[in-house]
Structure formats: structure tokens, C-alpha cells
C-alpha positions as CSV (number, residue, x, y, z in Angstrom):
1,M,-11.7,-5.2,-23.1
2,G,-11.5,-1.6,-22.1
3,R,-11.5,0.5,-19.0
4,I,-13.1,3.9,-18.8
5,N,-10.9,6.3,-16.8
6,D,-10.8,10.2,-17.2
7,G,-8.3,10.4,-14.5
8,V,-4.4,10.2,-14.5
9,V,-2.8,7.2,-16.1
10,I,0.9,6.6,-15.1
11,V,2.7,4.4,-17.6
12,G,5.5,2.7,-15.4
13,A,5.7,1.4,-12.1
14,S,9.2,3.1,-11.7
15,A,10.6,5.5,-8.9
16,A,9.5,8.3,-11.2
17,G,6.0,6.8,-11.8
18,L,5.1,5.8,-8.3
19,S,6.5,9.1,-7.0
20,A,4.3,11.0,-9.4
21,A,1.4,8.9,-7.9
22,D,2.2,9.9,-4.5
23,G,2.7,13.4,-5.6
24,L,-0.9,13.7,-6.7
25,R,-2.3,12.2,-3.5
26,E,0.0,14.4,-1.6
27,V,-1.8,17.5,-2.6
28,G,-5.5,16.2,-2.6
29,Y,-6.1,14.7,-6.2
30,T,-8.9,12.4,-5.5
31,G,-9.7,11.2,-9.1
32,P,-9.0,7.8,-10.6
33,L,-5.3,7.0,-10.6
34,T,-4.0,4.0,-12.4
35,V,-0.4,2.8,-12.8
36,L,0.6,0.4,-15.5
37,D,3.5,-2.0,-14.5
38,E,4.8,-4.2,-17.2
39,E,6.4,-6.4,-14.7
40,A,4.1,-9.0,-13.2
41,E,6.0,-8.6,-9.6
42,P,5.9,-5.2,-7.7
43,G,8.1,-2.3,-8.9
44,Y,11.5,-2.2,-7.1
45,D,14.7,-0.2,-6.8
46,R,16.6,-1.1,-9.9
47,P,20.1,0.7,-8.6
48,M,20.2,-1.9,-5.9
49,L,20.4,-4.9,-8.4
50,S,24.1,-3.9,-9.1
51,K,24.9,-2.6,-5.3
52,S,23.9,-4.9,-2.4
53,L,21.4,-7.3,-4.1
54,L,24.2,-9.0,-6.4
55,A,26.3,-9.1,-3.4
56,A,23.7,-10.6,-1.2
57,E,22.7,-14.2,-0.7
58,E,20.6,-15.9,-3.2
59,H,17.5,-15.7,-1.5
60,S,17.6,-12.0,-1.3
61,A,14.8,-10.4,-3.4
62,P,14.4,-6.7,-4.6
63,A,12.2,-4.7,-1.9
64,P,9.2,-3.4,-3.7
65,L,9.1,0.3,-4.1
66,R,5.6,0.6,-2.5
67,T,3.7,-1.9,-0.4
68,E,0.2,-3.2,-1.4
69,E,-1.0,-1.4,1.8
70,H,0.5,1.8,0.5
71,L,-1.2,1.6,-2.6
72,A,-4.4,0.6,-1.2
73,A,-4.4,3.5,1.5
74,R,-3.9,6.1,-1.5
75,G,-6.3,4.6,-3.8
76,I,-3.7,3.8,-6.4
77,D,-4.9,1.1,-9.1
78,L,-1.8,-0.8,-10.0
79,L,-2.2,-3.1,-13.0
80,A,0.7,-5.7,-12.7
81,G,1.8,-7.2,-16.0
82,H,0.2,-4.4,-18.1
83,G,2.4,-2.8,-20.5
84,A,1.8,0.0,-22.5
85,M,1.8,-0.7,-26.4
86,G,0.8,2.7,-27.8
87,L,-0.7,6.0,-27.1
88,D,-3.5,7.8,-28.9
89,I,-3.6,11.4,-28.4
90,D,-6.7,12.4,-30.1
91,R,-9.1,9.7,-28.4
92,R,-7.0,10.2,-25.3
93,L,-6.1,6.4,-24.6
94,V,-3.6,4.2,-23.7
95,V,-3.5,0.9,-25.3
96,T,-2.2,-2.1,-23.3
97,N,-0.6,-5.5,-24.0
98,W,-3.9,-6.9,-22.7
99,G,-5.8,-5.1,-25.6
100,E,-7.3,-2.6,-23.2
101,A,-7.7,0.9,-24.0
102,I,-7.4,3.2,-21.1
103,G,-8.7,6.8,-21.2
104,W,-7.0,9.5,-19.5
105,R,-7.2,13.2,-18.7
106,H,-3.3,13.4,-18.0
107,V,-0.8,10.7,-18.6
108,V,2.7,10.3,-17.2
109,V,5.4,8.8,-19.1
110,A,7.7,7.0,-16.7
111,T,8.7,3.7,-18.7
112,G,12.4,4.6,-17.9
113,V,15.0,2.9,-19.9
114,T,16.1,-0.5,-21.0
115,A,19.7,-1.8,-20.9
116,R,21.7,-1.2,-24.3
117,P,22.0,-4.4,-25.9
118,M,25.1,-5.8,-27.1
119,V,25.2,-9.2,-29.2
120,T,27.7,-11.6,-30.4
121,A,28.7,-11.9,-34.1
122,G,26.6,-14.9,-34.0
123,G,23.4,-12.7,-32.9
124,T,23.2,-13.9,-29.2
125,A,22.4,-11.1,-26.7
126,L,24.9,-11.0,-23.9
127,P,23.6,-10.8,-20.3
128,T,22.9,-7.3,-19.0
129,L,21.9,-6.3,-15.5
130,R,18.6,-4.4,-15.5
131,T,15.7,-6.8,-14.4
132,R,15.0,-9.4,-11.8
133,A,15.6,-12.0,-14.3
134,D,19.0,-10.2,-15.1
135,L,19.9,-10.6,-11.4
136,A,19.2,-14.1,-11.2
137,A,21.5,-14.8,-14.2
138,A,24.1,-12.5,-12.8
139,R,23.9,-14.6,-9.5
140,R,24.2,-17.8,-11.3
141,L,27.6,-16.1,-12.7
142,A,28.6,-15.4,-9.3
143,T,28.3,-19.0,-8.1
144,S,29.6,-20.6,-11.3
145,G,33.2,-20.5,-10.2
146,R,34.1,-19.2,-13.5
147,P,35.8,-15.8,-14.1
148,V,33.8,-13.0,-15.4
149,T,34.4,-10.3,-18.1
150,L,32.4,-7.1,-17.8
151,I,32.4,-4.9,-20.6
152,G,31.7,-1.3,-19.8
153,G,33.4,1.0,-17.3
154,G,30.7,3.2,-16.1
155,F,28.8,3.1,-12.7
156,I,27.0,-0.4,-13.6
157,G,30.4,-2.0,-14.5
158,L,32.3,-0.8,-11.5
159,E,29.4,-1.8,-9.1
160,V,29.1,-5.2,-10.6
161,A,33.1,-5.8,-10.4
162,S,32.9,-4.7,-6.7
163,A,29.8,-7.1,-6.0
164,L,31.2,-9.9,-7.8
165,R,34.7,-9.5,-6.2
166,S,33.0,-9.6,-2.6
167,R,31.7,-13.2,-3.6
168,G,35.3,-14.0,-4.7
169,V,34.6,-13.9,-8.4
170,E,37.6,-13.3,-10.8
171,V,36.7,-10.3,-12.8
172,T,38.2,-8.5,-15.6
173,L,36.6,-5.0,-16.5
174,L,37.1,-3.6,-20.2
175,C,36.9,0.0,-20.4
176,A,36.9,2.2,-23.4
177,T,38.7,5.2,-21.5
178,G,42.1,5.4,-19.9
179,L,40.7,5.5,-16.4
180,P,37.1,4.4,-15.6
181,L,34.7,7.3,-14.9
182,A,37.3,10.0,-15.7
183,G,34.8,12.4,-17.4
184,A,32.4,12.2,-14.3
185,L,35.1,12.4,-11.7
186,G,38.2,13.8,-12.8
187,D,41.6,12.1,-13.3
188,E,42.5,12.3,-9.5
189,V,39.4,10.7,-8.4
190,A,39.3,8.1,-11.0
191,G,42.7,7.2,-10.6
192,W,42.0,6.6,-7.1
193,L,38.7,4.5,-7.8
194,H,40.7,2.4,-10.3
195,G,43.4,1.7,-7.9
196,L,40.6,0.7,-5.2
197,H,39.5,-2.0,-7.6
198,L,43.2,-2.9,-8.5
199,A,43.7,-3.6,-4.9
200,N,40.7,-5.6,-4.4
201,G,41.7,-7.9,-7.2
202,V,39.9,-6.6,-10.3
203,R,41.8,-6.6,-13.6
204,F,41.4,-4.0,-16.3
205,E,41.7,-3.7,-19.9
206,L,41.9,0.0,-20.5
207,G,41.8,2.6,-23.4
208,A,39.9,0.7,-26.0
209,A,36.2,0.2,-26.8
210,T,34.9,-3.2,-27.5
211,V,34.0,-3.7,-31.2
212,S,32.9,-7.6,-31.5
213,V,32.6,-10.7,-29.3
214,K,32.5,-13.9,-31.0
215,E,31.4,-16.9,-29.3
216,T,34.1,-19.8,-28.9
217,A,34.0,-23.4,-27.4
218,R,35.7,-21.9,-24.4
219,G,33.6,-18.8,-24.0
220,H,34.0,-15.5,-26.1
221,D,36.7,-13.7,-27.9
222,V,36.3,-10.0,-27.1
223,R,38.0,-7.9,-29.8
224,L,39.1,-4.3,-28.7
225,A,39.6,-1.4,-31.1
226,D,43.2,-1.2,-30.8
227,G,43.4,-5.0,-32.0
228,R,43.8,-6.8,-28.6
229,V,41.5,-9.8,-28.1
230,H,40.3,-10.6,-24.6
231,R,39.5,-14.2,-24.1
232,A,36.4,-14.6,-21.8
233,T,35.0,-17.4,-20.1
234,S,31.6,-15.5,-19.2
235,V,30.6,-12.1,-20.2
236,L,28.1,-9.5,-18.9
237,A,27.7,-6.2,-20.6
238,G,26.8,-2.8,-18.9
239,I,27.1,-0.2,-21.8
240,G,24.7,2.1,-21.1
241,A,20.9,2.4,-21.5
242,E,18.4,3.4,-24.1
243,P,14.9,5.1,-23.4
244,A,11.9,2.9,-23.6
245,T,10.0,5.0,-26.4
246,D,9.0,2.4,-28.9
247,W,5.5,2.4,-27.7
248,L,5.4,6.3,-28.6
249,I,6.7,6.0,-32.1
250,G,4.1,7.6,-33.9
251,S,1.8,8.9,-31.3
252,G,2.5,12.6,-31.7
253,V,4.8,13.1,-28.6
254,E,7.9,14.7,-29.5
255,L,10.9,12.0,-29.4
256,D,14.7,12.9,-29.1
257,H,16.6,10.3,-27.2
258,G,13.9,10.2,-25.0
259,V,10.5,12.0,-24.4
260,V,11.1,15.6,-24.8
261,T,9.9,18.0,-22.0
262,D,10.0,21.4,-20.5
263,A,11.3,22.2,-17.1
264,A,8.0,21.2,-15.6
265,G,7.8,17.8,-17.3
266,R,5.2,18.6,-20.0
267,T,5.5,17.2,-23.4
268,N,4.5,18.9,-26.7
269,V,0.9,17.2,-26.1
270,E,-1.4,18.7,-23.9
271,G,-2.0,16.4,-20.8
272,V,1.2,14.1,-21.4
273,W,3.9,14.6,-19.0
274,A,7.2,12.6,-18.3
275,A,9.3,12.0,-15.6
276,G,12.5,10.0,-14.6
277,D,15.5,8.5,-16.9
278,I,13.1,8.7,-19.9
279,A,12.4,12.6,-19.6
280,A,14.9,14.6,-21.7
281,R,15.2,18.4,-21.2
282,R,17.0,21.0,-23.5
283,D,20.4,21.5,-22.3
284,P,21.6,25.0,-23.4
285,L,25.1,24.2,-22.4
286,H,25.2,21.1,-24.8
287,G,22.7,22.5,-27.2
288,R,20.6,19.4,-27.3
289,H,18.1,17.2,-25.1
290,R,19.6,15.4,-22.3
291,R,18.3,12.7,-20.0
292,F,19.5,12.1,-16.2
293,E,19.6,8.4,-15.4
294,H,19.5,8.7,-11.7
295,W,17.4,7.2,-9.0
296,T,17.4,10.6,-7.0
297,H,16.4,12.7,-10.0
298,A,13.5,10.2,-10.8
299,V,12.1,10.3,-7.5
300,E,12.2,14.0,-7.2
301,Q,11.2,15.0,-10.6
302,G,8.1,12.2,-10.6
303,R,6.9,13.8,-7.2
304,R,6.9,17.4,-9.0
305,V,5.1,16.2,-12.0
306,G,2.4,14.8,-9.8
307,L,2.3,17.9,-7.7
308,N,1.9,19.9,-11.0
309,I,-0.9,17.9,-12.3
310,A,-2.8,18.2,-9.1
311,R,-2.2,21.7,-8.5
312,G,-2.7,22.6,-12.3
313,E,0.7,24.1,-12.1
314,A,3.9,23.9,-14.3
315,T,6.4,24.6,-11.7
316,A,10.0,23.9,-12.9
317,Y,12.0,20.9,-11.5
318,D,15.2,22.4,-10.8
319,A,16.9,20.3,-8.2
320,V,20.9,19.9,-8.0
321,P,21.7,16.7,-9.8
322,Y,22.7,14.0,-7.3
323,V,24.4,10.3,-7.8
324,W,25.8,7.9,-5.4
325,T,27.6,4.8,-5.8
326,E,28.7,1.9,-3.6
327,Q,31.8,0.1,-4.3
328,F,34.1,-2.1,-2.0
329,G,32.2,-0.7,0.9
330,L,32.7,2.8,0.3
331,T,30.0,5.3,-0.9
332,L,31.1,8.1,-3.5
333,H,28.6,11.1,-3.8
334,L,28.3,13.4,-7.0
335,L,26.5,16.6,-6.8
336,G,25.9,18.6,-9.7
337,E,27.7,17.6,-12.9
338,R,31.6,17.9,-13.8
339,R,32.0,19.5,-17.1
340,P,34.7,18.8,-19.8
341,G,37.8,20.9,-19.1
342,D,36.9,21.5,-15.4
343,T,39.4,22.0,-13.0
344,D,39.4,19.6,-9.8
345,I,40.4,20.9,-6.5
346,V,40.5,18.8,-3.5
347,V,38.9,21.2,-0.7
348,E,38.9,18.7,2.2
349,G,40.6,15.5,3.3
350,S,42.7,13.5,0.8
351,V,41.9,11.3,-2.2
352,S,44.2,8.8,-1.4
353,T,42.8,8.2,2.0
354,G,39.1,7.7,0.4
355,D,38.0,10.5,2.7
356,F,37.7,13.9,0.7
357,V,35.7,16.5,-1.0
358,V,36.6,17.6,-4.5
359,V,35.0,20.6,-6.3
360,H,34.7,21.0,-10.1
361,G,34.5,24.0,-11.9
362,A,36.1,26.5,-14.5
363,G,37.1,30.2,-14.1
364,D,35.0,31.2,-11.2
365,E,32.0,28.9,-12.0
366,L,31.4,26.0,-9.7
367,H,29.8,22.8,-11.5
368,G,29.9,20.3,-9.1
369,A,31.4,18.3,-6.1
370,T,32.6,14.7,-5.3
371,V,32.3,13.5,-1.9
372,C,33.6,10.4,-0.1
373,G,33.4,9.7,3.4
374,R,32.3,13.2,4.6
375,V,28.7,13.0,4.3
376,R,28.1,16.0,6.4
377,A,29.5,18.1,3.6
378,L,26.9,17.3,1.1
379,R,24.2,19.7,2.8
380,T,27.0,22.6,2.1
381,Y,27.8,22.0,-1.4
382,R,24.2,21.1,-2.4
383,K,23.1,24.6,-1.2
384,L,26.0,26.3,-2.9
385,L,25.4,24.5,-6.0
386,R,21.6,25.4,-5.7
387,A,22.4,29.1,-5.1
388,G,24.5,29.1,-8.1
389,A,27.7,30.1,-5.9
390,S,31.1,30.7,-7.4
391,L,34.1,28.5,-7.1
392,N,35.6,30.9,-4.7
393,D,32.5,30.7,-2.6
394,A,33.1,26.8,-2.4
395,L,36.8,27.4,-1.6
396,G,35.7,29.9,1.3
397,A,33.1,27.3,2.6
398,A,35.7,24.7,2.9
399,A,38.3,26.8,4.6
400,S,35.6,27.5,7.3
401,A,34.4,24.2,7.8
């Protein structure tokens, strides 16, 4: 079975992919527009899986990113249950799991990431939290009455810990670093966040990576790098994600821990673009290609790619990175990016009260800001970061606030 299409094919009904579709229609692209969604049910906001949805009642389902009415009004042909299996750049075809060969003039890769797997010594994959099926499994853990051990002290692990504790589940979190998220937040804010979790009953095993998990009659023995063994009843892993690029291997599209793009979202192959979690741009500071796995970035970059295709442009996506996380009723906002060796300065409020603005920088360079409670400050520090303002500029802005 095949489809003739000389328009735009978007691979992935993700936040980035659907935003690209909207961007195309927004500025007048009227050609064929096809979105491939490997899941049978409509695309949804994955970040909400570890936030409100895990904490919610069992009947609560992920809200679709776009309604059927929205798609129909914009002439977006969404093919549910159709995943990409390969890309032919010579004949300009996307091959699907249905045996289709869909032609394209432009293709947008927006397949995002998959949860990084962790398997037991016996080869059993541990549960993760990335899909609707994962959410259902995590909810079963939440209602089982058994303690849960979380492996991984990143955003997902901490959000899941918060959600499970809100449902009365006994939680232990294993974290390789001395404080969870210390690299992203700095020691003072990370210490406050750690204390918030402790105050809400989360137990921690800090400072050693998990090296193996062995199934036992009572659950799992989790061995840490320093020799400690944590005995767990139920385990859920949140150790990061991997870009979903297997279907592109051998296609000719450059891959390097993601799909390599320029600032505009273009790959090395004419007509092939990428956006969202899967897109990897050259980072001069780190000397390598980097991806940003954050919802706002995916939405804004996806829209920019759609606009570029429709307009025949190559305008760079240069928004200030933004991340947010909900834990125990508080929302933490991260603007820019804290770098290794940065100084962390509290410029508003107090970290101990959970109402603060902390700026991150080195010398007189402003690199980022972390905000909790003071939402009005986000606009100020976003503008400063976008303008390339100095650390002194940020201190001055705080003094006049």
C-alpha cells in the first residue's frame, strides 16, 4: 500500500511535531500535510505523566495535544498507529510499519526520545514512565500498597516521588549524586529541594550510582557502586532517555546522540528537518552536539521549523531555554542553563522559604536563573538572558524590583 504525497510529512505526533504542523498552516502553507503517530491514541503531553496524572484518580487520562476538530480545521492528516520504519532520501519516501511509502518534499523528524532502559541481571526490563501504558503500570504500583524504589534523581524521579507520596506510597529514591539536581540548580537550591522531599517522607540513598538489579523472591536487590545493597519491593527506573533514531540508521541523515541540525532545524539532507527532544545542535561551549529534552523548547522549536518550511527561510531558533517542574505543590522554573563552576546568588526572597530567585553565572556572565514562587520575575530574567545581559545587570534588576 502506498500514498502519493509531495507535501510535508511530520514523523511524530509529539509536541514538536504538532507545533510544526501548526506553524506550517499559520503562515499559509496549503499543501498536503501528514503527521505519523506510532501510538494508536492521540498525542498527549508526556510531561504530565509524572506530574498531575500519576497523582490523579485512575480514570484521569492524558489530554490530547490537538483535538480532532483542530486537525480537521487545519487540514492535518494524522495517521494513528503509523510509525516510521525507514527514510529513503533518494526517492524521498518515508516507509511506515503499515508497509506504506509516503512521498515528501519536506520531512520533519519529531520522534522524540524513549526512556533509557534498565534491565535486571535476569534480563527483565524495569518499569519506566514514558507512555500511557507506563502510566497505567505506575498507577498499579501506586495502589498496590507496597513500597516503591525509584532509581534516578533527575526531574522524572523527583516528580514521581512527589506524586507517589501524595497518594501515601512509601518511597525510596536512589540518586548517584550527593544531592538530587545539584548540577542544574546549585547546592543551595538542591539542598532545599532535598529537604522538601525529606519533609514529605521520601527516603534517599545518595552518592552512589546503581550498578545492577537482581530479582529476588521478595522483589529486587539493587546494588550501588559503593557496595551498598538496597532491598526493594517494587522498582521504577528514571535514568534518562535516548533519542528515537533507530529508524534513521543508514538513511544518510547525520546522527550524533540525536539528529544533527543547524540553528534553523535543517539536517545535512535537503528537505529533512528535525525539532524537539531528538534535535541535536552544535554547542560551542561543550564542543559537542546537544539535545534539550524540555516541553517548551519542543513546542517553540517545532513551530519555528514549520514557519521556516512554509516561508522558505532558515531563521534560527534562539529562545531562552526554559524548564519547569512541579513537586509537592510548588513549581520550580529554570531559565537559561546553570553551568559547571557557576556561582549561585540569591537575588530575591529566601531559598529556605521556597520563595526565591537565584541567578547563576561566572565572572560577569549571566547563565541562568531559578525561580520558585515569584512568577513575575520570569519575564525580567528571560529578557535579560535573551539580551545577553551581564551578572551585574541581573543584580541591578533585582535591586530595583
